[in-house]
C-alpha positions as CSV (number, residue, x, y, z in Angstrom):
1,X,24.4,-0.1,-7.1
2,X,26.0,-2.5,-4.3
3,X,23.3,-4.1,-2.8
4,X,25.3,-4.3,0.6
5,X,24.6,-1.0,1.9
6,X,21.2,-0.8,0.5
7,X,20.5,-4.1,2.6
8,X,22.0,-3.0,6.0
9,X,20.6,0.1,5.6
10,X,17.1,-1.5,5.4
11,X,17.6,-3.5,8.2
12,X,18.3,-0.9,10.3
13,X,14.9,0.9,9.5
14,X,13.6,-2.5,11.1
15,X,16.1,-2.4,13.7
16,X,17.1,-5.6,12.7
17,X,20.6,-6.1,11.4
18,X,22.4,-8.8,8.9
19,X,23.0,-12.2,10.1
20,X,26.7,-12.4,8.7
21,X,28.4,-14.9,11.5
22,X,25.5,-17.8,9.8
23,X,26.8,-16.5,6.3
24,X,30.5,-16.9,7.1
25,X,29.8,-20.5,9.0
26,X,28.2,-22.0,5.6
27,X,29.7,-24.4,3.4
28,X,28.2,-26.9,0.7
29,X,28.7,-29.7,3.6
30,X,27.5,-28.0,6.5
31,X,24.3,-28.6,8.0
32,X,22.2,-26.1,10.2
33,X,19.9,-27.6,12.5
34,X,16.5,-25.9,13.8
35,X,13.1,-28.0,15.5
36,X,11.4,-25.3,13.2
37,X,12.6,-23.7,9.8
38,X,10.2,-21.3,8.1
39,X,10.4,-20.2,4.3
40,X,9.2,-17.0,3.6
41,X,9.6,-13.5,6.3
42,X,6.3,-12.1,4.7
43,X,3.3,-12.0,6.8
44,X,2.3,-15.7,7.1
45,X,5.9,-16.6,8.1
46,X,6.4,-13.6,10.4
47,X,2.8,-14.4,12.5
48,X,4.3,-18.2,12.3
49,X,7.7,-16.9,14.2
50,X,5.3,-14.7,16.4
51,X,3.2,-17.7,17.5
52,X,5.8,-19.8,17.9
53,X,7.5,-17.6,20.5
54,X,4.5,-17.0,22.5
55,X,4.7,-20.8,22.8
56,X,8.2,-20.6,23.8
57,X,9.2,-23.0,21.0
58,X,12.0,-20.4,20.1
59,X,14.6,-23.0,18.0
60,X,13.5,-21.8,15.0
61,X,15.1,-19.9,12.1
62,X,13.5,-18.0,9.1
63,X,14.7,-17.6,5.5
64,X,14.1,-14.7,3.1
65,X,15.1,-15.3,-0.2
66,X,14.6,-11.0,-0.2
67,X,16.7,-8.7,0.8
68,X,13.7,-7.5,3.0
69,X,11.6,-9.4,5.4
70,X,7.4,-8.6,4.6
71,X,6.7,-10.4,1.6
72,X,4.2,-8.7,-0.7
73,X,4.2,-5.3,1.4
74,X,6.8,-2.9,0.6
75,X,6.4,0.7,-0.5
76,X,7.6,3.4,-2.9
77,X,7.4,7.3,-3.4
78,X,4.8,9.1,-5.2
79,X,5.1,12.8,-5.5
80,X,7.0,12.9,-2.5
81,X,4.1,10.8,-0.7
82,X,4.9,7.3,0.5
83,X,2.2,4.4,-0.7
84,X,2.4,0.8,-0.1
85,X,2.7,-1.2,-3.5
86,X,1.1,-4.3,-1.7
87,X,-2.0,-4.2,0.1
88,X,-4.1,-1.0,1.3
89,X,-7.8,-2.3,2.6
90,X,-8.8,-4.2,5.6
91,X,-11.7,-6.1,4.7
92,X,-14.1,-6.7,7.1
93,X,-14.0,-5.6,10.5
94,X,-15.7,-8.3,13.1
95,X,-13.3,-10.3,14.5
96,X,-10.5,-9.1,12.1
97,X,-6.4,-9.2,13.6
98,X,-5.5,-7.1,11.2
99,X,-8.0,-4.5,12.0
100,X,-6.9,-5.1,15.6
101,X,-3.5,-4.3,14.6
102,X,-4.5,-0.8,13.4
103,X,-6.4,0.5,16.4
104,X,-3.2,-0.7,18.1
105,X,-0.8,0.5,16.5
106,X,-2.8,3.9,15.4
107,X,-2.6,3.5,11.8
108,X,-4.2,6.0,10.4
109,X,-7.5,4.7,8.4
110,X,-10.4,6.1,5.8
111,X,-13.7,6.3,6.7
112,X,-12.9,6.3,10.7
113,X,-15.2,4.4,10.9
114,X,-15.5,1.0,8.5
115,X,-18.3,0.9,6.4
116,X,-19.4,-0.7,2.6
117,X,-17.8,1.4,0.3
118,X,-20.6,1.6,-2.0
119,X,-22.8,2.8,1.0
120,X,-20.5,5.8,0.6
121,X,-20.7,8.4,-2.2
122,X,-19.6,7.1,-5.4
123,X,-19.6,8.5,-8.7
124,X,-20.0,6.6,-12.6
125,X,-19.6,8.1,-15.8
126,X,-20.0,6.9,-19.1
127,X,-16.7,6.7,-21.4
128,X,-19.0,8.1,-24.7
129,X,-19.9,11.4,-23.1
130,X,-19.2,11.2,-19.4
131,X,-23.1,11.2,-18.2
132,X,-23.3,10.2,-14.4
133,X,-25.3,7.1,-14.3
134,X,-24.5,6.6,-11.2
135,X,-28.0,5.6,-10.7
136,X,-27.8,2.8,-12.7
137,X,-25.0,1.3,-11.3
138,X,-26.4,1.6,-8.2
139,X,-29.1,-0.7,-9.0
140,X,-27.1,-3.1,-10.5
141,X,-24.9,-3.2,-7.2
142,X,-28.3,-4.6,-5.2
143,X,-29.1,-6.5,-7.9
144,X,-25.5,-7.9,-8.0
145,X,-25.7,-8.5,-4.1
146,X,-29.5,-10.4,-4.5
147,X,-27.6,-12.9,-6.8
148,X,-24.8,-13.2,-3.9
149,X,-27.0,-13.9,-1.3
150,X,-28.8,-16.9,-3.6
151,X,-25.5,-18.7,-4.4
152,X,-24.9,-19.1,-0.5
153,X,-27.7,-21.4,-0.7
154,X,-26.5,-22.7,-4.2
155,X,-25.5,-26.3,-4.5
156,X,-21.7,-26.1,-6.0
157,X,-21.0,-28.8,-8.2
158,X,-18.5,-31.4,-7.2
159,X,-16.6,-30.8,-9.7
160,X,-16.7,-26.9,-9.4
161,X,-17.9,-24.3,-12.2
162,X,-16.6,-20.8,-12.9
163,X,-18.3,-18.2,-11.0
164,X,-19.5,-16.4,-13.9
165,X,-21.9,-19.6,-14.7
166,X,-23.3,-20.2,-11.2
167,X,-23.7,-16.7,-10.8
168,X,-25.9,-16.0,-13.3
169,X,-28.4,-18.8,-13.0
170,X,-28.5,-16.9,-9.3
171,X,-29.9,-14.0,-11.2
172,X,-26.3,-11.9,-12.4
173,X,-25.3,-12.5,-16.0
174,X,-24.4,-8.8,-17.0
175,X,-25.3,-7.2,-20.3
176,X,-26.1,-3.5,-19.4
177,X,-23.0,-1.7,-19.6
178,X,-23.3,-0.5,-16.0
179,X,-23.7,-4.4,-15.2
180,X,-20.2,-4.9,-16.5
181,X,-18.4,-1.9,-14.9
182,X,-19.6,-3.4,-11.4
183,X,-19.3,-7.2,-12.7
184,X,-15.7,-6.0,-13.5
185,X,-15.2,-4.5,-9.8
186,X,-16.0,-7.8,-7.8
187,X,-14.3,-9.9,-10.0
188,X,-11.6,-8.4,-12.3
189,X,-10.6,-5.6,-9.6
190,X,-11.3,-8.0,-6.3
191,X,-10.5,-11.3,-7.6
192,X,-8.2,-10.4,-9.5
193,X,-9.0,-12.2,-12.8
194,X,-12.8,-11.9,-14.9
195,X,-15.6,-14.2,-13.6
196,X,-14.9,-17.2,-16.0
197,X,-11.9,-18.3,-14.6
198,X,-13.0,-18.0,-11.1
199,X,-13.8,-21.1,-9.1
200,X,-17.3,-21.0,-7.7
201,X,-16.9,-23.2,-4.9
202,X,-13.9,-20.7,-3.7
203,X,-16.5,-18.0,-4.1
204,X,-19.3,-19.2,-1.7
205,X,-16.3,-20.2,0.7
206,X,-15.2,-16.9,0.9
207,X,-18.7,-15.4,0.4
208,X,-18.8,-15.6,4.5
209,X,-16.1,-13.5,4.7
210,X,-17.9,-11.0,2.3
211,X,-20.8,-10.9,3.8
212,X,-19.0,-8.7,6.2
213,X,-18.8,-5.6,3.5
214,X,-17.1,-3.0,5.9
215,X,-13.8,-2.2,4.7
216,X,-11.4,0.8,5.1
217,X,-8.2,1.9,3.3
218,X,-4.7,2.7,5.7
219,X,-4.3,6.1,4.9
220,X,-0.7,5.9,6.1
221,X,1.3,4.4,3.1
222,X,3.6,2.7,5.5
223,X,0.7,1.3,7.7
224,X,1.2,-2.4,7.0
225,X,4.5,-1.8,7.1
226,X,4.3,-1.0,10.5
227,X,2.2,-4.6,11.2
228,X,5.4,-6.4,9.4
229,X,7.5,-4.4,12.2
230,X,5.4,-5.6,15.1
231,X,5.5,-8.9,13.9
232,X,9.3,-8.6,13.9
233,X,9.2,-7.4,17.0
234,X,7.1,-9.5,18.7
235,X,8.9,-12.6,17.0
236,X,12.1,-11.6,18.8
237,X,14.0,-10.5,15.5
238,X,14.9,-7.4,16.8
239,X,15.9,-8.9,20.2
240,X,17.8,-11.9,18.2
241,X,18.2,-11.2,14.7
242,X,20.4,-14.0,13.9
243,X,17.0,-15.6,13.7
244,X,16.7,-14.5,10.1
245,X,18.9,-14.9,7.2
246,X,17.6,-13.0,4.7
247,X,18.7,-12.7,0.4
248,X,18.4,-16.8,0.7
249,X,16.8,-18.3,-2.5
250,X,15.4,-21.7,-1.3
251,X,16.1,-24.5,-4.3
252,X,15.3,-27.9,-3.0
253,X,13.7,-29.2,0.1
254,X,14.2,-33.3,0.4
255,X,11.3,-34.4,3.1
256,X,9.7,-37.8,3.8
257,X,11.7,-41.1,3.8
258,X,14.7,-39.4,1.0
259,X,15.8,-38.6,4.4
260,X,18.2,-40.4,6.8
261,X,17.5,-39.1,9.9
262,X,14.2,-38.7,10.0
263,X,14.0,-34.1,9.4
264,X,13.2,-32.3,6.3
265,X,16.1,-30.9,4.3
266,X,16.5,-27.4,3.3
267,X,19.0,-26.2,0.1
268,X,19.3,-22.9,-0.4
269,X,21.5,-20.2,-1.6
270,X,22.3,-17.8,0.4
271,X,24.3,-14.1,-1.4
272,X,25.9,-17.5,-3.9
273,X,26.9,-19.3,-0.8
274,X,25.2,-22.8,-0.6
275,X,23.0,-23.2,2.3
276,X,21.9,-26.2,4.0
277,X,19.4,-26.8,6.9
278,X,17.6,-29.7,8.7
279,X,14.6,-29.2,10.6
280,X,12.2,-31.6,12.2
281,X,9.3,-29.1,11.2
282,X,9.2,-26.7,8.0
283,X,6.8,-24.0,7.1
284,X,6.7,-23.3,4.1
285,X,5.3,-19.6,3.6
286,X,5.6,-19.0,0.2
287,X,2.8,-18.6,-2.6
288,X,1.8,-21.9,-4.8
289,X,3.1,-20.4,-7.8
290,X,6.2,-20.7,-6.7
291,X,5.7,-24.7,-5.8
292,X,4.5,-27.0,-8.5
293,X,6.8,-27.3,-11.3
294,X,4.0,-27.0,-14.2
295,X,2.4,-23.5,-12.3
296,X,1.9,-21.6,-15.7
297,X,3.2,-18.5,-13.8
298,X,6.1,-20.4,-12.6
299,X,8.2,-21.6,-15.9
300,X,12.0,-20.2,-16.0
301,X,11.4,-18.5,-12.6
302,X,14.9,-18.5,-10.9
303,X,12.7,-19.0,-7.5
304,X,11.1,-22.0,-8.2
305,X,11.0,-24.8,-5.6
306,X,11.7,-28.2,-6.6
307,X,11.1,-31.4,-3.8
308,X,12.4,-34.5,-3.7
309,X,10.4,-36.3,-3.6
310,X,7.5,-34.7,-5.7
311,X,4.8,-33.5,-3.7
312,X,1.6,-35.9,-3.2
313,X,-0.3,-35.5,-6.9
314,X,-3.3,-34.3,-5.1
315,X,-1.4,-31.6,-3.3
316,X,-0.1,-30.9,-6.4
317,X,-3.6,-30.5,-8.4
318,X,-4.9,-28.2,-5.4
319,X,-1.7,-26.1,-5.7
320,X,-2.2,-25.6,-9.0
321,X,-5.6,-24.5,-8.7
322,X,-4.2,-21.6,-7.1
323,X,-2.8,-18.3,-8.5
324,X,-1.6,-15.1,-7.7
325,X,-3.6,-12.6,-10.0
326,X,-1.8,-9.4,-12.3
327,X,-3.4,-6.7,-10.4
328,X,-1.4,-3.7,-11.1
329,X,-1.8,0.0,-10.1
330,X,-1.3,2.9,-11.6
331,X,-0.7,6.0,-9.6
332,X,-1.8,9.3,-12.0
333,X,-0.9,12.8,-10.5
334,X,-2.4,16.0,-12.1
335,X,-2.1,19.6,-11.6
336,X,-5.8,20.5,-9.8
337,X,-8.8,18.1,-9.2
338,X,-11.2,18.2,-12.1
339,X,-12.9,14.9,-11.4
340,X,-15.9,14.3,-8.8
341,X,-15.3,14.7,-4.9
342,X,-15.8,11.4,-4.5
343,X,-14.0,8.4,-3.1
344,X,-14.4,6.1,-6.4
345,X,-15.3,6.8,-9.6
346,X,-16.2,4.1,-12.1
347,X,-15.9,4.8,-15.9
348,X,-18.3,2.6,-17.5
349,X,-17.8,1.7,-21.5
350,X,-21.1,2.3,-23.1
351,X,-18.9,2.3,-26.5
352,X,-18.9,-1.3,-27.5
353,X,-21.6,-2.9,-29.9
354,X,-24.4,-4.8,-28.2
355,X,-23.1,-8.0,-29.6
356,X,-19.5,-7.9,-28.3
357,X,-19.8,-10.3,-25.2
358,X,-18.5,-9.6,-21.7
359,X,-18.3,-12.4,-20.1
360,X,-15.9,-14.4,-22.8
361,X,-13.8,-11.3,-23.6
362,X,-11.0,-10.6,-21.7
363,X,-10.1,-7.8,-24.2
364,X,-13.4,-5.5,-23.8
365,X,-12.5,-2.0,-23.5
366,X,-14.9,-1.9,-20.0
367,X,-12.1,-3.8,-18.3
368,X,-9.3,-1.2,-19.0
369,X,-9.1,2.0,-16.2
370,X,-12.5,0.9,-15.2
371,X,-11.9,2.0,-11.4
372,X,-10.7,4.9,-10.0
373,X,-10.0,5.9,-6.6
374,X,-9.5,9.6,-5.8
375,X,-6.5,9.2,-3.4
376,X,-6.8,13.0,-2.7
377,X,-9.3,11.9,-0.1
378,X,-8.2,8.5,1.0
379,X,-4.8,10.0,2.1
380,X,-3.3,13.5,4.0
381,X,-0.5,13.2,2.4
382,X,-2.6,14.1,-0.9
383,X,-5.0,16.6,0.1
384,X,-3.7,19.2,-1.6
385,X,-2.3,17.0,-4.3
386,X,-4.3,16.1,-7.0
387,X,-4.1,12.1,-6.8
388,X,-5.7,9.3,-8.5
389,X,-5.1,5.4,-8.8
390,X,-6.5,3.1,-11.1
391,X,-6.2,-0.6,-11.5
392,X,-5.7,-3.1,-14.8
393,X,-5.8,-6.7,-14.4
394,X,-5.2,-9.6,-16.6
395,X,-4.9,-8.9,-20.5
396,X,-4.8,-4.9,-19.9
397,X,-2.3,-5.1,-17.5
398,X,0.2,-6.9,-19.3
399,X,-0.2,-4.3,-22.2
400,X,0.2,-1.8,-19.9
401,X,3.5,-3.3,-18.6
402,X,4.8,-3.1,-21.8
403,X,4.4,0.6,-22.4
404,X,6.3,3.4,-21.9
405,X,5.6,6.2,-19.4
406,X,4.6,8.4,-22.3
407,X,2.7,5.6,-23.6
408,X,0.7,4.4,-20.3
409,X,0.5,8.8,-19.3
410,X,-1.7,8.7,-23.0
411,X,-3.8,6.2,-22.2
412,X,-4.8,7.0,-18.7
413,X,-5.2,11.0,-19.8
414,X,-7.7,9.8,-22.6
415,X,-9.6,7.7,-20.2
416,X,-9.9,10.5,-17.8
417,X,-11.0,12.8,-20.7
418,X,-13.6,10.2,-21.7
419,X,-15.3,10.7,-18.3
420,X,-14.6,14.5,-18.1
421,X,-14.7,15.6,-21.9
422,X,-15.1,19.6,-20.5
423,X,-12.0,19.3,-19.0
424,X,-10.3,17.0,-21.7
425,X,-7.2,19.6,-21.9
426,X,-6.5,18.9,-18.4
427,X,-7.4,15.3,-18.4
428,X,-4.6,14.1,-21.4
429,X,-1.7,15.9,-19.3
430,X,-0.8,13.9,-16.3
431,X,1.7,15.5,-14.3
432,X,3.4,11.9,-13.6
433,X,2.2,8.2,-13.5
434,X,3.5,5.4,-11.5
435,X,2.9,1.6,-12.8
436,X,2.8,-1.1,-10.0
437,X,3.0,-4.4,-10.6
438,X,3.9,-7.7,-8.7
439,X,3.9,-10.1,-11.7
440,X,7.2,-9.5,-12.1
441,X,8.6,-10.3,-8.7
442,X,9.7,-13.5,-8.9
443,X,9.6,-14.4,-5.2
444,X,5.7,-14.1,-6.0
445,X,4.6,-14.1,-9.6
446,X,1.5,-12.2,-8.7
447,X,-0.1,-9.9,-6.4
448,X,-2.8,-11.7,-4.5
449,X,-4.4,-15.5,-4.7
450,X,-7.0,-16.1,-6.3
451,X,-8.6,-19.8,-6.8
452,X,-9.1,-21.2,-9.9
453,X,-12.2,-23.3,-11.9
454,X,-11.9,-26.8,-10.5
455,X,-11.3,-26.2,-7.0
456,X,-13.4,-28.5,-4.9
457,X,-13.8,-30.0,-1.5
458,X,-11.4,-31.9,-1.9
459,X,-8.6,-29.8,-3.6
460,X,-9.9,-27.2,-0.5
461,X,-8.2,-30.0,2.2
462,X,-5.4,-30.5,0.3
463,X,-4.6,-27.3,-0.1
464,X,-3.7,-26.3,3.2
465,X,-2.7,-29.7,5.0
466,X,0.4,-30.9,6.2
467,X,2.5,-33.8,4.4
468,X,4.8,-35.9,6.0
469,X,5.9,-39.5,5.1
470,X,4.4,-42.5,6.8
471,X,4.5,-42.3,10.5
472,X,5.9,-38.8,10.4
473,X,9.6,-40.1,9.9
474,X,10.9,-37.7,7.3
475,X,9.9,-34.6,9.3
476,X,7.2,-32.6,8.5
477,X,5.9,-30.1,5.9
478,X,3.8,-27.2,6.6
479,X,1.9,-24.1,4.2
480,X,1.2,-21.1,5.3
481,X,0.0,-17.7,3.6
482,X,-2.8,-16.0,1.9
483,X,-3.3,-19.1,-0.7
484,X,-3.9,-21.4,1.9
485,X,-7.1,-20.7,3.4
486,X,-10.0,-20.5,1.4
487,X,-12.3,-18.6,3.8
488,X,-9.8,-15.7,3.5
489,X,-8.5,-16.0,0.2
490,X,-5.8,-13.2,-1.0
491,X,-6.3,-11.2,2.1
492,X,-3.7,-10.4,4.8
493,X,-5.8,-11.9,8.0
494,X,-5.7,-15.2,6.1
495,X,-1.9,-15.1,5.5
496,X,-1.7,-14.2,9.4
497,X,-4.2,-16.7,10.1
498,X,-2.5,-19.8,8.2
499,X,0.8,-18.6,9.4
500,X,-0.6,-19.0,13.3
501,X,-2.2,-21.9,12.1
502,X,1.0,-23.9,11.1
503,X,2.9,-22.5,14.2
504,X,-0.2,-24.3,16.9
505,X,0.1,-27.0,14.7
506,X,3.8,-27.7,15.3
507,X,3.3,-26.9,18.9
508,X,0.6,-29.7,19.5
509,X,3.5,-32.3,18.0
510,X,6.5,-30.6,20.1
511,X,5.1,-29.6,23.5
512,X,4.6,-32.2,26.3
513,X,1.1,-33.9,26.4
514,X,-0.3,-31.8,29.6
515,X,0.0,-28.5,27.9
516,X,-3.5,-27.2,25.7
517,X,-2.6,-25.2,22.7
518,X,-5.4,-23.0,21.6
519,X,-6.1,-20.9,18.5
520,X,-5.3,-17.2,20.8
521,X,-3.6,-18.9,23.9
522,X,-1.2,-21.9,25.4
523,X,-2.3,-23.2,28.9
524,X,-1.0,-26.0,31.3
525,X,-2.8,-28.9,33.1
526,X,-1.9,-31.2,35.4
527,X,-1.8,-34.2,34.7
528,X,-3.4,-37.0,36.8
529,X,-1.5,-39.5,37.7
């Protein structure tokens, strides 16, 4: 397939055109110069660009490695319906910028009024005989939430510990099949990793945000894509598309005393042509998985960015404690709906021997196809279709990624048949399945950010902090994305807030001293003589 027409068509869909003139000007010796260079045109990069424009800082440019904007927000089709491959939920409603965008742009949501998912009807069925044990899981939910409340007042060790260990001390130590099923939801599903890998320090930092249990689902597959387009328009990328260059892979960032003109140098390849940039401020709006040389996820990755000189040691250690979850969705279509007419169905594995350790066993069958969304309830496009979505992470995500469509279809069919044995004949024959995975994407290497055990207060301060040589002589590096704020870790809201915060910090450096930059507005005050 010729990528040029495909790219052009995609940009036209976003009311943008390729920046051909800039491409033609480039050579290995030519440097493009701007005040602010933004690497990454996902939510964080677009939020930063929008905020800079709001502050009348217009000499900025965005570089994006993909042939489109949006980062991990992209869509696909399933059974003729557009579906988002990235985020689909809005987590928390109070003071949530994403919730505000949804209302402003008229994006349909489910339910219409934000509520706690587990306060709405759901079903839980055993894998041994399909028995409905929803009441048992409801009791497990209450027990886990009581432990989470205790966590708020628990002193986390300076060296950090796993969520599994500290939550056990708070009263949540899942052993029963019902407990394990809900533990899967809280950690493997919401965090993308089993609890023994998750930083309890980060868990506590997020718990204030998570205390607002209200959430809702974007009922339209292009919901988040519309927010992307909205931000791009507000940033001026529609009126001035020359501020964006796509298909540009950044290879090296030269900063600090390694530069001779008090700027940061960015070396990239744009459609096979060397591309070099200089800027006083560079916003690195890409995941940590692309920035740390020895990060397990970045081995051999063509989109890895090197730094000259290397990033400070503490910065590297902080970044290495953030990974992106291997969180995969499997869309499944049937001829008709034979399952409980609720939003969510949990498959509770009650076939494992009691001696099988849940916390220490990543290959436990209770971690495979345990959570099912009834998309026929969530999305109007699937209202007259029989469509489900299930999730696998970690070990099972990797295993499923190696399956053929036929093998994956047989696996999900067997899981559904175990919950609905009376409908086993239909359950074992899905009409279609679709596997969605971000781990294979070189510009992210995963779906969303999660903090690993070992993160602590010192490393948190390093995580999102800007860096520069002494005196700022070599320019400034800023970091933004869903990985750089623990209070909204792994969320679109966190990405947006960090991008806006980076732009605010730059504005305070660039704008005159009589200009006050707040988190939401800019005001000019007279200076007393």
